[in-house]
C-alpha positions in Angstrom: 6.5 -10.9 -8.8 4.8 -12.1 -5.7 8.2 -12.9 -4.2 9.1 -9.2 -4.5 5.7 -8.1 -3.0 6.2 -10.4 0.0 9.8 -9.2 0.5 8.6 -5.5 0.5 5.7 -6.2 2.9 8.0 -8.1 5.3 10.5 -5.3 5.3 7.7 -2.8 6.0 6.3 -5.0 8.8 9.7 -5.0 10.5 9.6 -1.2 10.6 6.0 -1.3 11.8 4.8 0.8 8.8 1.2 2.0 9.2 0.5 2.7 5.5 2.0 -0.4 3.8 -0.4 -3.3 3.3 0.1 -6.1 5.9 1.3 -9.5 4.7 -0.7 -12.2 6.5 0.7 -15.2 4.7 2.8 -16.1 1.7 3.8 -19.4 0.1 4.2 -21.7 -2.8 1.9 -24.5 -3.6 3.5 -26.7 -6.2 5.8 -25.0 -8.7 3.0 -23.1 -10.5 1.0 -21.6 -7.6 2.4 -18.7 -5.5 0.1 -16.9 -3.2 -0.1 -13.9 -0.8 -2.8 -13.2 1.8 -3.5 -9.6 2.8 -6.3 -8.0 4.7 -9.5 -7.1 2.9 -9.3 -3.4 1.9 -11.8 -1.0 0.4 -11.8 0.9 -2.8 -8.7 2.5 -4.3 -8.2 6.2 -4.7 -8.8 6.2 -8.4 -12.3 4.7 -8.0 -13.1 6.8 -5.0 -12.1 10.0 -6.8 -14.3 9.1 -9.8 -17.3 8.6 -7.6 -17.0 12.2 -6.3 -18.9 15.2 -7.7 -16.9 16.6 -10.5 -14.4 13.7 -9.9 -12.7 15.7 -7.2 -12.2 15.3 -3.5 -13.1 18.2 -1.2 -10.1 20.3 0.0 -10.2 18.7 3.4 -10.3 15.2 2.0 -7.5 16.0 -0.6 -5.2 17.2 2.2 -5.8 14.1 4.3 -5.3 11.9 1.3 -2.2 13.7 0.3 -0.7 13.5 3.8 -1.4 9.7 4.1 -0.1 8.9 0.6 3.1 10.8 1.2 3.5 9.0 4.6 3.0 5.6 2.8 5.8 6.5 0.3 8.0 7.7 3.1 7.5 4.4 4.9 8.4 2.5 1.8 11.6 4.5 1.3 12.5 4.0 5.0 12.2 0.3 4.4 14.8 0.7 1.6 12.5 0.1 -1.4 11.2 2.3 -4.1 7.8 1.6 -5.8 8.3 2.6 -9.4 4.4 2.3 -9.8 2.9 5.2 -7.8 -0.7 5.9 -9.0 -4.1 6.4 -7.4 -5.1 2.8 -8.1 -2.3 1.5 -5.9 -3.6 3.3 -2.8 -6.4 1.5 -1.0 -8.6 2.7 1.9 -9.0 0.3 4.8 -9.0 0.1 8.6 -6.3 -0.9 11.0 -7.3 -3.6 13.5 -9.1 -2.1 16.5 -9.2 1.4 14.9 -12.2 3.5 13.8 -10.5 5.9 11.3 -9.8 5.1 7.7 -6.2 4.6 6.6 -4.7 4.7 3.2 -2.5 1.7 2.3 0.0 1.4 -0.4 -0.2 -1.8 -2.4 1.3 -3.5 -5.5 5.0 -3.8 -5.1 5.6 -5.9 -8.2 7.9 -3.3 -9.8 9.6 -2.3 -6.5 13.3 -2.2 -6.2 15.6 -2.3 -3.2 18.0 0.5 -2.8 20.9 1.2 -0.5 21.1 4.7 1.1 24.8 5.8 0.9 
């Protein structure tokens, strides 16, 4: 599955996607060990929502979260992949290098499939 994840993240990097988790390194160590290295990210949206009063984001936060998650899905589709596993737990909050504002990143591409736009 990590082969698929690396393939998706490389395709997204070629398109300079801002909301797809960056692949720092990927490799195979002996036949039994496959690894990927990604930046350290914060909590996922599922955990963050459950920490809120009444388990809800404010209207302003919900709008910002919605816009960024939709942008992440759009970037994935423009990279010619579909996720097949969209859920709050697969969106993480983090920071881009040299930026102050929080960004939502889409992660977990183990079920992703490549598609061809005809």
